N, C-alpha and C positions, 0 to 999 in steps of 0.2 A: 504494500500500500504506500509506503514511504517513497519507494522508487517511482511509483506511478505519479505521486504528487510532484516529485522533483522533475520528472519528465514533462509535466504539464507546463513548465516554464519555457519549453522550446516552442517557438512559434513558426518555425520554418524547417523543413527537412532537406533543403537544397544542399547543405554542406555535410550531411551525415549519411549520404548514400552508401559509403563504404561499410558502414556499420550493418546495414541490412544484408549486404553481400557476405559479411562475416557470419551473420546469423544463419544463413543458408548452409554454410560449411560446418557450423557447429551442429546443426541438425543432422547433416550427413554423417559426421563422426559419431553422433549419438546413435543413429540407426545402426552403424557398423558395430558399436559396442553391444547393442541389444541383440543383433543377429549372432555375434560370436557367443554371447552368453546363452542364447536359446539353443544353439547347436551343441554346446559342450556341457551345460549345467541344467539341473532341474529348476522349475520355477520356485520363487519364494512364495509359498502358499499362504502365509498370514496376510499378505497384501490382498489376496483374493477373498479369503474368509471374512476379513474385517470390512470389506466394502461392497460385497455382492451377496446374492442369495445362495451361492455355492458354499456350503458349510461342511460337506463331506469330501475328503480327498480321495479321488478314484484315479485309476490309470488314465493317462492322457488319451483323448479321443478326438478325431477330426471328422467333420461332416461336410459332404458336398452340398447339401441342402440346409433346411432349417433344423437346428439341433432340437432334440427332445426337451421337454420342459425342465427335466431334472438338471440339464446343463446350461440353462439360461441364467444370466448374471443379474438381470434387472427385473424381469417380469415374465410370466409364462403366456402361452397362447398368442393371439393376434397382437396383443400389446407389445410383445417382444419383437415381432416383425416390424412394427411401426416405430419402435424405439431405434431400430437400426436405420430407418429412413431419417429420423431426426438427427442421427449422427452423420449420415452421408451428406446431408445438405450443407455441412460445413465445407465440403470440397469447393463449393462456389459461393459460399455465404459472403455477403457484402458486395456482390457484383454491382449493386447500385452505386457504390462509392468508388469503384475502380477508376472512373474518369476523374475523380478528385485528385488522383496522383499526377494528372497532367500538369496542373499548376505548380507542382513541386519539382518537375523534371527540368533539367537544363536544356534538353532537346525534346520538346513535347511530341514531335512527330515520331519519335522512337517508341512511343507508348504501345501502339498496337503490336509492334514486333516483340517488344519485351513481354507483353501479356501472353501472346501465343507461345513463346518459348518457355515462359514460366509455367504455364498450364501444362504443356507437354512434359516438361521436366518433372513437375509435381505428380502427374498421373503415373508416369513410368516408375518413379522412385517409390511412391506410396503403395502402388499396386504390388511391386516386387517385395517391398518390406512387409506388407501385411500378409501376403501369401507365405513368405518365408517363415515369419515368426509363428503364424498360425499352424503351419505344418509341424512345428516342434512343441508348441505350448497348447494347442487345441483349445479346449474349453477354458483354459486359464489365461487366454489372451484378453487383456483388459485395456481400457482407455489409459489408465495409469501404468503403461507397460514398463516404464523405467523402474518402477517400484517392484515389479514382479521378477526382475532378473536377479540371478546369483552369479558370482559371490558378491559380498557386500562392497568390495572395492570397485567392481564394475558398476554396481548400482549407484555408488557415491559419485563416480566420475560422470555417469549419465545424468544424475540429478544436477550436478554443477553446470553441465552444458545446457540442460533444459532450463535452468534458472537464468543463465545469461541470455540465451536466445529468447526466453520469455520476456525478460526485461526490455530487450530491443523491440519485440513485437508490441509490447505495451506502449512504448514511447511512440512508435509509428502509427499504430491503429488509433490510439487515443488522440494523437495530434490531428489526423485526418478526420476522424469521426466528430470530435468536439468542435473542430473548426467549421465543419459543415453545419452542425447544429447551431453554432453561434451565428454564422452568416445567414442561414436560411430561416431560422426561427427567432432567435433573440434580436438580431439586427434588423431583419426584414419585417417581422411582425410586431415585436415589442420596442422597436426603435432604439436599440442599444447603440452606443457609439462604435465607430469603426475600431477594429483591433489594432490599427496602427496609431490611434490616438492614446493619450495618457490614460483617460478614464477606461477606454476599451481594454488596454493592457491590464489594468488593475482588475477589471471584471473577469478577464481571461484567467488571470492567476488565481482568482477566488473560485472559479468554477471547477478547476482541477481537483482540489481537496474535497469539495462537495461530492463530486462524482465518485472518487475512490472510497470515501467514507460509506456511501450508499452501496458500492460494490462489495465492500468488506462485510457489511451487515447482511446482504443477500447471501454471500458465500458462507458466512458463519451460521446463518439460519438453516441452510440446506447442506449439511456436511456429507455429501455423497456426490462424487465427481460424475458418475454415470447419470445420476438423476438430474443434476443441474445442467449438464451438457444437453441432455435430451429435452428438458423443458425450455431452455433458451433457444435451442434449435427449432422447436415447434412454434413458439410464440413469436420470436423475432427473426431468426435467420430464414425461416421458410417464407415469411412475408416480404422481407427486404430483398430476397433473392428472386422470388417468383411473382408474388401477388402484386406488390407495388410497381415493379417495372412493367408488368402487364397493364396495370391501370394507367400508368403514364403514357405507354405506347398507344393505348386505345384513345385516351383523351387527346393526345397529340394529333393523330391522324383525323379524328373527327373535327377538331377545331380547324385544322388546316383545310379540310374539304369544305367547311362551312363558311370560309372567307367570302365576303362580298366585294365588288369593285370599290376601290378606294380604301380598303382596310389593309392593315399591316403595321409593321414596326417602323417608327421614324427615328433613325439613328441620330439625327440632329437634336431632337428634343427628348429622345429616349422615352417616348410615349407609344403605347399600343392603341391604335385606332380601331374601334368596332362600331358598326352601325346598329347592331341589335345584340341581344343576349337572352339567356334563359333556355327553356326547354325547346323552343322552336329551332334554336341554333343547333342544339344537339341532334334533333330529328333530321334537320337538313344535312348535317355532316354525316350522320349515320346512313342515310339513304344513298349517299355517294360512295360510301366505303363499307357497305353492309357486310361483305364477305370477310374482309380483314378485321372489321370491328367485332363481328360475331365470334370469329376464331379467338381474338384477344379476350373477349368477354368470357368464353368458355375456359380459357387458360387461367383467368383470374379466379373463376369459380373453383377450378381444380386446386389452385393454390390455397384458397380459403378452406376447402375441404381437407387438404393435407394438414393445414394449421389446426383445424378442429380435431381431427383424428389423432394428430401427433400430440396435441396438448392432453387429450384423454389418455393416450398411451403413457406419456411421461408421468402424469399424476398417478395412474395405476401402478407404474413402476416404483414411484416414491412410497406409495401406500404399502406395497409388498416389501420394500427394503426396510422401512422403518416399523412395519407391523410385526406380529408374532412370527418368530422364526427368521427374522431378518437380521440386519446388523445391529450393533449396540451403540453406534455413533449417535450422539445427541446434539441438538442445536446449541451453539455457543459453548461447547464442551472443551475441556483441555486436552483429552487424548487426540492423537493425530488420526483422522479418519482416512487412512490410506486405502 
């Protein structure tokens, strides 16, 4: 939390791009450590029994399909399947904010090339890493995989690298996310001063601690990594990756098609000229783009459906984990809920 607060004082990422590059290689080294440990040593079982529904240590088993309920870590049945969806959404979570990195790049036109290369690299590395570790750990492969490896020396090395790369991710994602919230919400709606002004800088520095205090309270209230990851994935990541972009696309094409002669944006006065507004404008734009708009609307509905089912699955998982026969971790407790 303290590192996150200190990272909030950084207002631009232009001069620290090398740090993000270092974080990538820290993660690669961490993956290698986990794979070496998985290939040569048994899992550290207490990390599983203290944080999942698996309480009985059995021989390691791998499954090509959905594992039986007795091998599920978070919840049985259909909820277990959808909890996996809540986790997978993190692969593209935050796509809505990807373009925010444009303003932080020295050469913005390199953005699309960097994005495609990064996504290809991430898919290849993560897929290989996941399959490799699962082939050795089976049902004991968990989100907190670094805490599952043996011996303790490799586990410590992995945790150090994860801590360092996590700090870097905190600084970068907080900077982009909070800057977007400040510009699009506080400055645009609530008329906060610009971030380059003295009052704006002071407010920026105050928002950071408030954010991290809230994050600490939420993390302390839900001492289960799988549970909080699944819940956040369903409520926030699913919508910000699929639902909201679909809404924005549908709104954009409808408003573009609904333009009347003489309407548009005046760059001299920075004003948008419209001759009408309301429902009839939406109807006019929809009639001209009915096919694309309908597809986008269905896409939005599917995103909302995944959000609803994912939230249900995450809550069911938390009930199972903290209910009878689940973990002993408690909210705001002192024991480490590994």
